[in-house]
PyMOL commands that place a pseudoatom at each C-alpha (Angstrom):
pseudoatom trace, name=CA, resn=MET, resi=1, chain=A, elem=C, hetatm=0, pos=[10.920, 25.115, 2.892]
pseudoatom trace, name=CA, resn=ALA, resi=2, chain=A, elem=C, hetatm=0, pos=[11.004, 27.108, -0.619]
pseudoatom trace, name=CA, resn=GLY, resi=3, chain=A, elem=C, hetatm=0, pos=[7.644, 25.680, -2.696]
pseudoatom trace, name=CA, resn=PHE, resi=4, chain=A, elem=C, hetatm=0, pos=[8.038, 22.771, -4.340]
pseudoatom trace, name=CA, resn=SER, resi=5, chain=A, elem=C, hetatm=0, pos=[5.015, 21.832, -6.819]
pseudoatom trace, name=CA, resn=LEU, resi=6, chain=A, elem=C, hetatm=0, pos=[3.940, 18.672, -8.589]
pseudoatom trace, name=CA, resn=ASP, resi=7, chain=A, elem=C, hetatm=0, pos=[4.972, 20.990, -11.850]
pseudoatom trace, name=CA, resn=ASP, resi=8, chain=A, elem=C, hetatm=0, pos=[8.593, 20.703, -10.131]
pseudoatom trace, name=CA, resn=LEU, resi=9, chain=A, elem=C, hetatm=0, pos=[8.420, 17.312, -9.799]
pseudoatom trace, name=CA, resn=ASP, resi=10, chain=A, elem=C, hetatm=0, pos=[7.207, 16.481, -13.302]
pseudoatom trace, name=CA, resn=ALA, resi=11, chain=A, elem=C, hetatm=0, pos=[9.620, 18.514, -14.805]
pseudoatom trace, name=CA, resn=ILE, resi=12, chain=A, elem=C, hetatm=0, pos=[12.263, 15.967, -12.704]
pseudoatom trace, name=CA, resn=VAL, resi=13, chain=A, elem=C, hetatm=0, pos=[10.432, 13.055, -14.089]
pseudoatom trace, name=CA, resn=ALA, resi=14, chain=A, elem=C, hetatm=0, pos=[10.420, 14.530, -17.430]
pseudoatom trace, name=CA, resn=ALA, resi=15, chain=A, elem=C, hetatm=0, pos=[14.197, 14.915, -17.215]
pseudoatom trace, name=CA, resn=ARG, resi=16, chain=A, elem=C, hetatm=0, pos=[14.782, 11.566, -16.091]
pseudoatom trace, name=CA, resn=ALA, resi=17, chain=A, elem=C, hetatm=0, pos=[12.185, 10.061, -18.319]
pseudoatom trace, name=CA, resn=GLY, resi=18, chain=A, elem=C, hetatm=0, pos=[15.004, 10.792, -21.226]
pseudoatom trace, name=CA, resn=ALA, resi=19, chain=A, elem=C, hetatm=0, pos=[18.290, 9.408, -19.606]
pseudoatom trace, name=CA, resn=SER, resi=20, chain=A, elem=C, hetatm=0, pos=[19.533, 6.418, -19.842]
pseudoatom trace, name=CA, resn=PRO, resi=21, chain=A, elem=C, hetatm=0, pos=[17.822, 3.351, -18.319]
pseudoatom trace, name=CA, resn=GLU, resi=22, chain=A, elem=C, hetatm=0, pos=[21.159, 2.279, -16.400]
pseudoatom trace, name=CA, resn=GLN, resi=23, chain=A, elem=C, hetatm=0, pos=[21.336, 6.096, -15.431]
pseudoatom trace, name=CA, resn=SER, resi=24, chain=A, elem=C, hetatm=0, pos=[17.906, 6.538, -14.287]
pseudoatom trace, name=CA, resn=TRP, resi=25, chain=A, elem=C, hetatm=0, pos=[15.237, 4.867, -11.838]
pseudoatom trace, name=CA, resn=THR, resi=26, chain=A, elem=C, hetatm=0, pos=[12.539, 6.602, -13.909]
pseudoatom trace, name=CA, resn=ALA, resi=27, chain=A, elem=C, hetatm=0, pos=[13.706, 5.692, -17.379]
pseudoatom trace, name=CA, resn=LYS, resi=28, chain=A, elem=C, hetatm=0, pos=[14.509, 2.134, -16.438]
pseudoatom trace, name=CA, resn=LEU, resi=29, chain=A, elem=C, hetatm=0, pos=[10.846, 2.131, -15.187]
pseudoatom trace, name=CA, resn=LEU, resi=30, chain=A, elem=C, hetatm=0, pos=[9.506, 3.860, -18.195]
pseudoatom trace, name=CA, resn=ALA, resi=31, chain=A, elem=C, hetatm=0, pos=[11.378, 0.881, -20.267]
pseudoatom trace, name=CA, resn=SER, resi=32, chain=A, elem=C, hetatm=0, pos=[9.537, -1.462, -18.747]
pseudoatom trace, name=CA, resn=GLY, resi=33, chain=A, elem=C, hetatm=0, pos=[6.241, -0.439, -19.979]
pseudoatom trace, name=CA, resn=THR, resi=34, chain=A, elem=C, hetatm=0, pos=[2.991, 0.842, -18.668]
pseudoatom trace, name=CA, resn=ARG, resi=35, chain=A, elem=C, hetatm=0, pos=[1.981, -2.808, -16.905]
pseudoatom trace, name=CA, resn=ARG, resi=36, chain=A, elem=C, hetatm=0, pos=[5.255, -2.244, -14.663]
pseudoatom trace, name=CA, resn=VAL, resi=37, chain=A, elem=C, hetatm=0, pos=[4.655, 1.229, -14.233]
pseudoatom trace, name=CA, resn=ALA, resi=38, chain=A, elem=C, hetatm=0, pos=[0.794, 0.993, -13.169]
pseudoatom trace, name=CA, resn=LYS, resi=39, chain=A, elem=C, hetatm=0, pos=[2.040, -2.202, -10.753]
pseudoatom trace, name=CA, resn=LYS, resi=40, chain=A, elem=C, hetatm=0, pos=[4.878, -0.069, -9.043]
pseudoatom trace, name=CA, resn=PHE, resi=41, chain=A, elem=C, hetatm=0, pos=[2.539, 2.750, -8.737]
pseudoatom trace, name=CA, resn=GLY, resi=42, chain=A, elem=C, hetatm=0, pos=[-0.024, 0.318, -7.023]
pseudoatom trace, name=CA, resn=GLU, resi=43, chain=A, elem=C, hetatm=0, pos=[2.158, -0.754, -4.969]
pseudoatom trace, name=CA, resn=GLU, resi=44, chain=A, elem=C, hetatm=0, pos=[3.158, 2.116, -3.222]
pseudoatom trace, name=CA, resn=ALA, resi=45, chain=A, elem=C, hetatm=0, pos=[-0.516, 3.186, -3.098]
pseudoatom trace, name=CA, resn=VAL, resi=46, chain=A, elem=C, hetatm=0, pos=[-1.211, 0.094, -0.957]
pseudoatom trace, name=CA, resn=GLU, resi=47, chain=A, elem=C, hetatm=0, pos=[2.137, 0.942, 1.067]
pseudoatom trace, name=CA, resn=ALA, resi=48, chain=A, elem=C, hetatm=0, pos=[0.381, 4.523, 1.724]
pseudoatom trace, name=CA, resn=VAL, resi=49, chain=A, elem=C, hetatm=0, pos=[-3.206, 2.944, 2.720]
pseudoatom trace, name=CA, resn=ILE, resi=50, chain=A, elem=C, hetatm=0, pos=[-1.130, 0.433, 5.271]
pseudoatom trace, name=CA, resn=ALA, resi=51, chain=A, elem=C, hetatm=0, pos=[1.027, 3.489, 6.858]
pseudoatom trace, name=CA, resn=ALA, resi=52, chain=A, elem=C, hetatm=0, pos=[-2.076, 5.476, 7.082]
pseudoatom trace, name=CA, resn=THR, resi=53, chain=A, elem=C, hetatm=0, pos=[-4.559, 2.466, 8.383]
pseudoatom trace, name=CA, resn=ALA, resi=54, chain=A, elem=C, hetatm=0, pos=[-1.442, 1.856, 11.296]
pseudoatom trace, name=CA, resn=GLY, resi=55, chain=A, elem=C, hetatm=0, pos=[-1.653, 5.312, 11.890]
pseudoatom trace, name=CA, resn=ASP, resi=56, chain=A, elem=C, hetatm=0, pos=[1.738, 6.032, 10.742]
pseudoatom trace, name=CA, resn=ARG, resi=57, chain=A, elem=C, hetatm=0, pos=[2.390, 9.287, 9.906]
pseudoatom trace, name=CA, resn=ALA, resi=58, chain=A, elem=C, hetatm=0, pos=[5.574, 9.683, 8.844]
pseudoatom trace, name=CA, resn=GLU, resi=59, chain=A, elem=C, hetatm=0, pos=[5.897, 6.610, 7.005]
pseudoatom trace, name=CA, resn=LEU, resi=60, chain=A, elem=C, hetatm=0, pos=[2.486, 7.778, 5.205]
pseudoatom trace, name=CA, resn=ARG, resi=61, chain=A, elem=C, hetatm=0, pos=[4.571, 10.867, 4.114]
pseudoatom trace, name=CA, resn=LYS, resi=62, chain=A, elem=C, hetatm=0, pos=[6.906, 9.040, 2.563]
pseudoatom trace, name=CA, resn=GLU, resi=63, chain=A, elem=C, hetatm=0, pos=[4.549, 6.650, 0.911]
pseudoatom trace, name=CA, resn=ALA, resi=64, chain=A, elem=C, hetatm=0, pos=[2.634, 9.667, -0.355]
pseudoatom trace, name=CA, resn=ALA, resi=65, chain=A, elem=C, hetatm=0, pos=[5.779, 10.634, -1.698]
pseudoatom trace, name=CA, resn=ASP, resi=66, chain=A, elem=C, hetatm=0, pos=[6.347, 7.811, -3.773]
pseudoatom trace, name=CA, resn=VAL, resi=67, chain=A, elem=C, hetatm=0, pos=[2.588, 7.393, -4.542]
pseudoatom trace, name=CA, resn=LEU, resi=68, chain=A, elem=C, hetatm=0, pos=[2.951, 10.991, -6.186]
pseudoatom trace, name=CA, resn=PHE, resi=69, chain=A, elem=C, hetatm=0, pos=[6.195, 10.264, -7.529]
pseudoatom trace, name=CA, resn=HIS, resi=70, chain=A, elem=C, hetatm=0, pos=[4.699, 7.040, -9.738]
pseudoatom trace, name=CA, resn=LEU, resi=71, chain=A, elem=C, hetatm=0, pos=[1.674, 8.750, -10.740]
pseudoatom trace, name=CA, resn=LEU, resi=72, chain=A, elem=C, hetatm=0, pos=[3.240, 11.306, -12.345]
pseudoatom trace, name=CA, resn=VAL, resi=73, chain=A, elem=C, hetatm=0, pos=[5.583, 8.269, -14.008]
pseudoatom trace, name=CA, resn=LEU, resi=74, chain=A, elem=C, hetatm=0, pos=[2.541, 6.133, -14.586]
pseudoatom trace, name=CA, resn=LEU, resi=75, chain=A, elem=C, hetatm=0, pos=[0.877, 9.488, -16.429]
pseudoatom trace, name=CA, resn=ARG, resi=76, chain=A, elem=C, hetatm=0, pos=[4.127, 9.951, -18.762]
pseudoatom trace, name=CA, resn=ALA, resi=77, chain=A, elem=C, hetatm=0, pos=[3.874, 6.289, -19.789]
pseudoatom trace, name=CA, resn=GLU, resi=78, chain=A, elem=C, hetatm=0, pos=[0.095, 6.475, -20.859]
pseudoatom trace, name=CA, resn=GLY, resi=79, chain=A, elem=C, hetatm=0, pos=[0.745, 10.111, -22.332]
pseudoatom trace, name=CA, resn=VAL, resi=80, chain=A, elem=C, hetatm=0, pos=[-1.531, 12.379, -20.196]
pseudoatom trace, name=CA, resn=ALA, resi=81, chain=A, elem=C, hetatm=0, pos=[-0.371, 15.437, -19.001]
pseudoatom trace, name=CA, resn=LEU, resi=82, chain=A, elem=C, hetatm=0, pos=[-0.253, 16.729, -15.479]
pseudoatom trace, name=CA, resn=GLY, resi=83, chain=A, elem=C, hetatm=0, pos=[-1.859, 19.804, -16.945]
pseudoatom trace, name=CA, resn=ASP, resi=84, chain=A, elem=C, hetatm=0, pos=[-4.702, 17.936, -18.075]
pseudoatom trace, name=CA, resn=VAL, resi=85, chain=A, elem=C, hetatm=0, pos=[-5.243, 15.849, -14.892]
pseudoatom trace, name=CA, resn=MET, resi=86, chain=A, elem=C, hetatm=0, pos=[-5.025, 19.635, -12.718]
pseudoatom trace, name=CA, resn=SER, resi=87, chain=A, elem=C, hetatm=0, pos=[-7.808, 21.225, -15.179]
pseudoatom trace, name=CA, resn=GLU, resi=88, chain=A, elem=C, hetatm=0, pos=[-10.393, 17.994, -14.474]
pseudoatom trace, name=CA, resn=LEU, resi=89, chain=A, elem=C, hetatm=0, pos=[-9.517, 18.596, -11.124]
pseudoatom trace, name=CA, resn=GLU, resi=90, chain=A, elem=C, hetatm=0, pos=[-10.096, 22.065, -11.485]
pseudoatom trace, name=CA, resn=SER, resi=91, chain=A, elem=C, hetatm=0, pos=[-13.297, 21.820, -13.434]
pseudoatom trace, name=CA, resn=ARG, resi=92, chain=A, elem=C, hetatm=0, pos=[-14.906, 19.810, -10.535]
pseudoatom trace, name=CA, resn=THR, resi=93, chain=A, elem=C, hetatm=0, pos=[-14.492, 22.390, -7.784]
pseudoatom trace, name=CA, resn=ALA, resi=94, chain=A, elem=C, hetatm=0, pos=[-17.567, 24.355, -9.498]
pseudoatom trace, name=CA, resn=GLN, resi=95, chain=A, elem=C, hetatm=0, pos=[-19.733, 21.904, -7.647]
pseudoatom trace, name=CA, resn=SER, resi=96, chain=A, elem=C, hetatm=0, pos=[-19.498, 19.699, -4.468]
pseudoatom trace, name=CA, resn=GLY, resi=97, chain=A, elem=C, hetatm=0, pos=[-18.319, 15.919, -4.592]
pseudoatom trace, name=CA, resn=LEU, resi=98, chain=A, elem=C, hetatm=0, pos=[-21.605, 14.922, -3.718]
pseudoatom trace, name=CA, resn=ALA, resi=99, chain=A, elem=C, hetatm=0, pos=[-23.434, 16.797, -6.284]
pseudoatom trace, name=CA, resn=GLU, resi=100, chain=A, elem=C, hetatm=0, pos=[-20.877, 15.729, -8.501]
pseudoatom trace, name=CA, resn=LYS, resi=101, chain=A, elem=C, hetatm=0, pos=[-21.311, 11.837, -7.942]
pseudoatom trace, name=CA, resn=ALA, resi=102, chain=A, elem=C, hetatm=0, pos=[-25.198, 12.308, -8.051]
pseudoatom trace, name=CA, resn=GLN, resi=103, chain=A, elem=C, hetatm=0, pos=[-25.229, 13.483, -12.363]
pseudoatom trace, name=CA, resn=ARG, resi=104, chain=A, elem=C, hetatm=0, pos=[-23.077, 10.221, -12.889]
pseudoatom trace, name=CA, resn=PRO, resi=105, chain=A, elem=C, hetatm=0, pos=[-25.586, 7.856, -14.405]
pseudoatom trace, name=CA, resn=ASP, resi=106, chain=A, elem=C, hetatm=0, pos=[-24.227, 4.886, -12.212]
pseudoatom trace, name=CA, resn=ALA, resi=107, chain=A, elem=C, hetatm=0, pos=[-24.856, 6.921, -9.132]
for i in range(1, 107): cmd.bond("trace and resi %d" % i, "trace and resi %d" % (i + 1))
show_as sticks, trace
zoom trace
């Protein structure tokens, strides 16, 4: 399989976002507003958790794909660039997750 990336998926989401809501699920979802997009993302996340706790790896793979897709739609709905999220992740690799959590005021 060729190297399909989150950037590739983000480009597809962007292209579909500009389509007619009658022709594109992505455009239709975005037209329904952030609340609906967030709800759909949450539903997909719960389905992924259910698949994982059931030990159903094939279903988890499918639901994880839905989670990633709907996360990108949610980011687009809120005007958050994937690149900004990736930069945030990159900045967090400078230290361990435990060290980062220990520095939080609510830790």
